[in-house]
GUKOLMAR-833589 format. One line per 2 residues: number of its first residue (from 0); their letters; for each residue y negated, z negated, x of C-alpha. Coordinates in Angstrom, 1 decimal. Layout:
NUM) A) Y/Z/X; ... $
END
This chain:
0) XX) 4.1/-5.9/18.3; 7.6/-5.4/17.0 $
2) XX) 10.9/-4.4/19.5; 13.0/-2.6/17.5 $
4) XX) 15.7/-3.2/20.3; 15.6/-7.2/19.0 $
6) XX) 15.0/-6.6/15.1; 17.5/-6.9/12.5 $
8) XX) 19.0/-4.6/10.0; 16.3/-6.1/7.4 $
10) XX) 13.7/-4.9/9.5; 14.8/-0.6/9.8 $
12) XX) 15.7/-1.2/5.5; 11.9/-2.1/5.0 $
14) XX) 10.6/0.1/7.6; 11.9/2.8/6.6 $
16) XX) 10.6/1.7/2.8; 7.1/1.5/4.6 $
18) XX) 7.4/4.7/6.6; 8.4/7.2/2.9 $
20) XX) 5.6/5.0/1.0; 3.0/6.4/4.0 $
22) XX) 5.0/10.0/3.9; 4.6/10.5/0.3 $
24) XX) 1.2/8.7/-0.5; 2.6/6.2/-2.8 $
26) XX) 0.5/3.2/-1.4; -2.8/5.5/-2.6 $
28) XX) -0.8/6.3/-6.0; -1.0/2.8/-7.2 $
30) XX) 2.8/2.0/-6.4; 2.9/-2.2/-6.3 $
32) XX) 4.2/-4.2/-3.8; 6.8/-5.7/-6.4 $
34) XX) 8.3/-2.2/-7.1; 8.2/-1.1/-2.9 $
36) XX) 10.0/-4.2/-2.0; 12.0/-4.3/-5.3 $
38) XX) 15.6/-5.2/-2.9; 14.2/-7.8/-1.1 $
40) XX) 13.8/-9.7/-3.8; 17.1/-9.6/-5.3 $
42) XX) 17.9/-11.8/-1.9; 14.9/-13.8/-1.4 $
44) XX) 12.3/-15.2/-4.1; 9.7/-12.5/-5.5 $
46) XX) 6.7/-14.5/-3.4; 9.2/-14.2/-0.1 $
48) XX) 10.2/-10.6/0.0; 6.3/-9.7/-0.8 $
50) XX) 5.6/-11.5/2.6; 8.2/-10.3/4.3 $
52) XX) 7.4/-6.5/2.8; 3.6/-7.5/4.3 $
54) XX) 4.5/-8.6/7.3; 6.9/-5.6/7.7 $
56) XX) 3.9/-3.3/6.9; 1.6/-5.2/9.1 $
58) XX) 3.9/-4.4/12.1; 4.2/-8.1/12.6 $
60) XX) 7.3/-10.3/13.9; 8.0/-13.8/12.4 $
62) XX) 6.4/-15.1/15.3; 3.5/-13.2/15.5 $
64) XX) 2.5/-14.5/12.2; 2.9/-18.2/12.6 $
66) XX) 1.3/-18.1/15.5; -1.5/-16.1/13.0 $
68) XX) -1.1/-19.1/11.0; -0.7/-22.1/13.2 $
70) XX) 2.8/-23.1/12.0; 5.9/-22.5/12.4 $
72) XX) 8.5/-19.9/13.3; 11.2/-21.4/11.2 $
74) XX) 8.9/-22.0/8.6; 7.4/-18.5/8.3 $
76) XX) 11.5/-17.6/7.6; 11.9/-20.4/5.6 $
78) XX) 8.8/-18.6/3.2; 10.2/-15.3/3.1 $
80) XX) 14.1/-16.3/2.0; 12.7/-18.9/-0.5 $
82) XX) 14.0/-22.0/1.1; 10.5/-22.9/0.9 $
84) XX) 7.5/-22.5/-1.4; 4.4/-21.0/-0.6 $
86) XX) 1.7/-23.2/-2.1; -2.0/-22.0/-3.1 $
88) XX) -3.8/-23.0/0.2; -0.9/-20.9/2.6 $
90) XX) -1.3/-17.8/-0.3; -4.9/-18.1/0.6 $
92) XX) -4.4/-18.4/4.7; -1.9/-15.5/4.2 $
94) XX) -4.1/-13.3/2.9; -6.6/-13.6/4.9 $
96) XX) -4.3/-12.4/7.7; -3.2/-9.4/5.2 $
98) XX) -6.4/-8.7/3.8; -4.8/-9.3/0.5 $
100) XX) -5.4/-11.8/-3.1; -3.8/-14.7/-2.2 $
102) XX) -2.3/-14.2/-5.7; -0.1/-12.1/-4.5 $
104) XX) 2.1/-15.0/-2.7; 2.1/-17.3/-5.8 $
END
């Protein structure tokens, strides 16, 4: 799991959003991932910020996700930052990890 002492400020921003969503049960009221992580879309690609949001929501580090996907940590970082696109094959692998529809990553 994520060690808060080694986490970036972005982790804390996203974790605060996730906590607010949980506190107000907005997740169950139909707020979309796109709306929940809008601030990340401005810095990264939409698919990348959705990936980052899903990863934060799952409480995973980039290293942990990379291990689950059997890819390099740097590739996760590149996908999250928008420097590497997410292919349909990778989207399906991500969807399996996060138990969601693969289309959210495309």
